[in-house]
C-alpha positions in Angstrom: -79.1 -30.5 41.2 -78.8 -28.6 37.8 -76.0 -29.5 35.7 -73.8 -26.7 34.0 -75.3 -27.7 30.5 -78.8 -27.2 32.0 -78.1 -23.8 33.4 -76.6 -22.8 30.2 -79.9 -23.6 28.4 -81.7 -21.3 30.7 -82.8 -17.6 29.8 -80.1 -16.6 32.3 -77.5 -18.8 31.0 -77.9 -17.6 27.6 -77.9 -14.1 28.6 -74.7 -14.5 30.5 -73.1 -16.2 27.5 -74.1 -13.3 25.3 -72.8 -10.8 27.7 -69.5 -12.6 28.0 -68.7 -13.4 24.4 -69.9 -10.0 23.1 -69.7 -7.5 25.7 -66.6 -8.6 27.8 -64.6 -10.2 25.1 -65.3 -7.9 22.3 -67.1 -4.5 22.9 -65.3 -3.6 26.0 -61.9 -4.3 24.3 -62.8 -2.4 21.1 -64.3 0.5 23.0 -61.3 0.6 25.6 -63.9 0.6 28.5 -62.2 1.4 31.8 -62.2 -1.4 34.3 -64.3 0.5 36.9 -66.9 1.2 34.1 -67.0 -2.5 33.3 -67.8 -3.5 36.9 -70.6 -1.0 36.9 -72.2 -1.8 33.6 -72.0 -5.5 33.2 -74.8 -6.4 35.8 -77.0 -3.9 34.1 -76.5 -5.2 30.6 -76.8 -8.7 31.8 -80.2 -8.0 33.4 -81.4 -6.2 30.2 -80.2 -9.2 28.1 -82.0 -11.6 30.5 -85.3 -9.7 29.9 -84.6 -10.1 26.1 -84.4 -13.9 26.5 -87.6 -14.1 28.5 -89.5 -12.7 25.6 -87.9 -15.6 23.2 -90.5 -18.2 24.7 -93.4 -15.9 23.3 -91.9 -16.0 19.8 -91.4 -19.8 19.9 -95.0 -20.2 20.5 -96.1 -17.9 17.7 -93.7 -19.1 14.9 -96.7 -20.2 12.7 -98.9 -17.2 13.9 -98.9 -13.9 12.0 -99.2 -11.6 15.1 -100.1 -8.6 13.1 -103.2 -10.6 12.2 -104.0 -12.8 15.1 -104.1 -10.6 18.2 -103.8 -13.5 20.8 -102.8 -13.6 24.4 -99.0 -13.7 23.6 -99.6 -10.6 21.4 -100.8 -8.8 24.5 -97.9 -10.1 26.6 -95.4 -8.6 24.2 -97.0 -5.2 25.1 -96.4 -6.0 28.7 -92.8 -7.0 28.3 -92.3 -3.7 26.0 -93.5 -1.5 28.9 -91.2 -3.2 31.5 -88.4 -3.2 29.2 -88.8 0.5 28.5 -89.2 1.3 32.0 -85.9 -0.4 32.7 -84.1 1.6 30.3 -85.5 4.9 31.4 -84.5 4.0 35.0 -81.1 3.2 33.8 -80.7 6.5 32.0 -79.7 4.3 29.1 -82.1 5.7 26.3 -80.7 7.9 23.6 -81.1 8.2 19.9 -78.9 5.2 19.2 -80.8 3.0 21.7 -84.2 4.2 20.2 -83.0 3.5 16.7 -82.0 -0.1 17.7 -85.2 -0.8 19.4 -87.0 0.2 16.2 -84.6 -2.3 14.2 -85.5 -5.0 16.8 -89.2 -4.4 16.1 -88.4 -4.7 12.5 -86.7 -7.9 12.8 -89.6 -9.5 15.0 -92.1 -8.5 12.4 -89.9 -9.8 9.4 -89.1 -12.9 11.2 -92.6 -13.6 12.1 -93.9 -12.9 8.8 -91.5 -15.2 7.1 -92.0 -18.1 9.7 -95.8 -17.8 9.7 -95.9 -17.7 5.8 -93.6 -20.9 5.7 -91.6 -19.3 2.6 -88.6 -16.9 2.5 -86.6 -15.4 -0.3 -82.8 -15.0 -0.3 -83.5 -11.2 0.5 -85.6 -12.1 3.5 -82.9 -14.3 4.8 -80.1 -11.8 4.5 -82.4 -9.1 6.0 -83.0 -11.3 9.1 -79.4 -12.2 9.4 -78.4 -8.7 9.3 -81.0 -7.5 11.7 -80.7 -10.4 14.2 -77.7 -9.2 16.1 -79.7 -6.0 17.2 -79.8 -7.2 20.9 -76.1 -7.2 21.1 -75.9 -3.9 19.4 -78.3 -2.6 21.8 -76.2 -3.6 24.7 -73.2 -1.7 23.2 -75.3 1.4 22.7 -76.7 1.2 26.0 -73.0 0.9 27.4 -72.2 4.2 25.7 -75.5 6.0 26.9 -74.8 4.6 30.5 -71.2 6.3 30.1 -72.6 9.4 28.9 -70.2 9.2 25.6 -71.3 9.3 22.1 -70.8 6.1 20.0 -68.1 6.3 17.4 -69.4 5.9 13.9 -66.2 4.2 12.7 -66.1 1.3 15.1 -70.1 1.0 15.0 -69.9 0.4 11.2 -66.8 -1.8 11.5 -68.6 -4.1 13.9 -71.7 -4.5 11.9 -70.4 -7.1 9.5 -68.5 -8.8 12.5 -71.9 -9.2 14.3 -73.5 -10.6 11.2 -70.6 -13.0 10.5 -70.9 -14.1 14.2 -74.6 -14.9 13.7 -73.6 -16.9 10.5 -71.0 -18.9 12.5 -73.3 -19.6 15.3 -75.9 -21.1 12.8 -73.4 -23.2 11.1 -72.3 -24.6 14.5 -75.8 -25.5 15.4 -77.1 -26.2 12.2 -78.2 -30.1 12.9 -79.5 -29.2 16.1 -81.5 -26.4 14.8 -82.8 -28.6 11.9 -83.9 -31.3 14.2 -85.7 -28.7 16.5 -87.4 -26.9 13.6 -85.9 -23.5 14.6 -84.6 -20.7 12.4 -81.2 -21.4 10.9 -79.8 -19.4 7.9 -77.8 -22.2 6.5 -80.9 -24.4 6.5 -82.8 -21.6 4.8 -80.2 -21.5 2.2 -80.5 -25.4 1.8 -84.1 -24.9 1.2 -83.6 -22.3 -1.4 -80.4 -23.8 -3.1 -80.3 -27.3 -2.2 -76.6 -28.7 -2.9 -75.4 -25.2 -3.9 -76.4 -23.8 -0.4 -72.8 -23.9 1.0 -71.4 -22.0 -2.2 -74.1 -19.3 -2.1 -73.8 -18.8 1.7 -70.1 -18.6 1.7 -70.5 -16.0 -1.0 -72.3 -13.8 1.5 -69.9 -14.7 4.2 -67.0 -13.6 2.1 -68.7 -10.2 1.3 -69.3 -9.5 4.9 -65.6 -10.2 5.9 -64.4 -8.1 2.8 -66.7 -5.3 4.3 -65.0 -5.8 7.8 -61.5 -5.8 6.5 -62.1 -2.6 4.3 -63.3 -0.8 7.3 -60.6 -2.2 9.6 -57.9 -0.9 7.2 -59.2 2.8 7.7 -58.5 2.7 11.4 -55.1 3.9 13.0 -52.3 1.1 12.7 -52.1 0.8 16.5 -55.7 -0.4 16.8 -56.0 -2.7 14.0 -54.2 -5.7 15.3 -56.0 -5.7 18.6 -59.5 -5.0 17.1 -58.8 -8.0 14.6 -57.6 -10.3 17.4 -60.8 -10.0 19.3 -63.3 -10.0 16.2 -62.0 -12.7 14.0 -62.6 -15.6 16.5 -66.1 -14.5 16.8 -66.8 -15.4 13.1 -64.3 -17.9 12.2 -66.7 -20.8 11.8 -68.3 -18.9 8.9 -65.2 -19.3 6.8 -64.6 -22.9 7.5 -66.0 -25.9 5.5 -69.8 -26.0 5.9 -71.8 -28.9 7.5 -73.3 -31.7 5.3 -77.0 -31.2 4.4 -79.4 -32.9 6.5 -83.2 -33.5 6.2 -85.4 -31.9 8.6 -87.3 -34.0 11.2 -91.0 -33.7 12.0 -91.3 -31.0 14.8 -93.6 -32.4 17.6 -96.2 -30.1 18.9 -95.2 -28.1 21.9 -96.7 -29.2 25.2 -99.7 -27.3 26.7 -98.8 -24.6 29.0 -99.5 -25.6 32.6 -101.7 -23.2 34.7 -100.0 -20.5 36.1 -97.3 -20.2 33.5 -97.7 -16.6 33.0 -97.9 -16.0 36.8 -94.5 -17.7 37.4 -92.8 -15.7 34.5 -94.3 -12.6 35.5 -92.8 -13.2 39.0 -89.4 -13.8 37.5 -89.5 -10.8 35.2 -90.4 -8.4 38.0 -87.8 -9.7 40.2 -85.4 -9.1 37.4 -86.8 -5.5 37.0 -86.5 -4.8 40.5 -83.1 -5.8 40.7 -82.4 -3.5 37.5 -83.9 -0.6 39.1 -82.0 -1.0 42.2 -78.7 -1.3 40.4 -79.7 1.6 38.3 -80.1 3.7 41.4 -76.8 2.7 42.7 -75.1 3.2 39.4 -76.5 6.8 38.9 -76.0 7.9 42.5 -73.8 11.0 42.6 -74.4 11.7 38.7 -76.1 14.6 37.4 -79.7 13.4 36.1 -80.3 13.9 32.4 -83.6 14.0 30.6 -84.2 10.8 28.5 -84.9 11.4 25.0 -88.6 11.0 23.9 -89.4 7.7 22.2 -89.6 8.5 18.5 -92.4 6.2 17.6 -94.8 3.7 19.4 -93.3 0.4 19.8 -95.3 -2.8 19.7 -92.7 -5.6 20.3 -89.6 -6.0 22.4 -86.3 -6.9 20.8 -85.5 -10.4 21.3 -83.4 -13.3 20.2 -84.9 -15.2 17.2 -85.6 -18.8 17.7 -82.0 -20.0 16.9 -80.9 -21.9 19.9 -78.0 -19.7 20.3 -75.6 -20.7 23.1 -73.1 -17.9 22.7 
């Protein structure tokens, strides 16, 4: 029997944790989403986040491969998943300009992260660009929720939550720093250690303070009655980014990944197709009785799906 810890480490378990911590506990509260809408939206958003995590395994196998230069089987698999992902979004009626922009941002992150890991060297600017783009998947969930409700996203709260999402990712990396170093996965604090050595904590804390100041400034512009509630749900998401940082550890050798057994892609394809079928059926139920609207055309060709980086995030 699978233990809760084992289940939490699966793509479905990780997706459920993201939806719980970001969508249920933050976005729905900040956006004041009615209870009935929450019941309709949550299964759909969970299915999308699950598909996002399925792609993560492809990225893990290609950390040292420049996918722009090497067109291997996994490069083609990215295209397959992209088509499936787009199909689900269109079936849900969850495609608008905000969603299209975030899908483009996700592709930008994938290319930046893959280029950095395949080269083996990163600059401070690379690290900060990645940490700012890395929450694109959760931002996409929020944008989809607005699209599914037929409502425009409020620019003030979108900009307000942007530094919160960045800080939450920093906090996650700090909580999982030793584990990520041992596993050889991308970690912002580990990257700062490589760049600055013993000064890494000071340098990264400077960035964390800058992001929090950005959040507090934008928070102060909101009506007084909303400030306390939004601060209450946002601050716990990034508190660890402002606490004492972990001691520096030395990276361990990363063992070679085991060979994929025959049929791996087939099994993954079955799971993905099952998720897609469930998503489309849920979409049909969700949209029943609603007037159909024409989705906006995709603004540019997309080559890769939005996905979580190899950060081992549990929440």
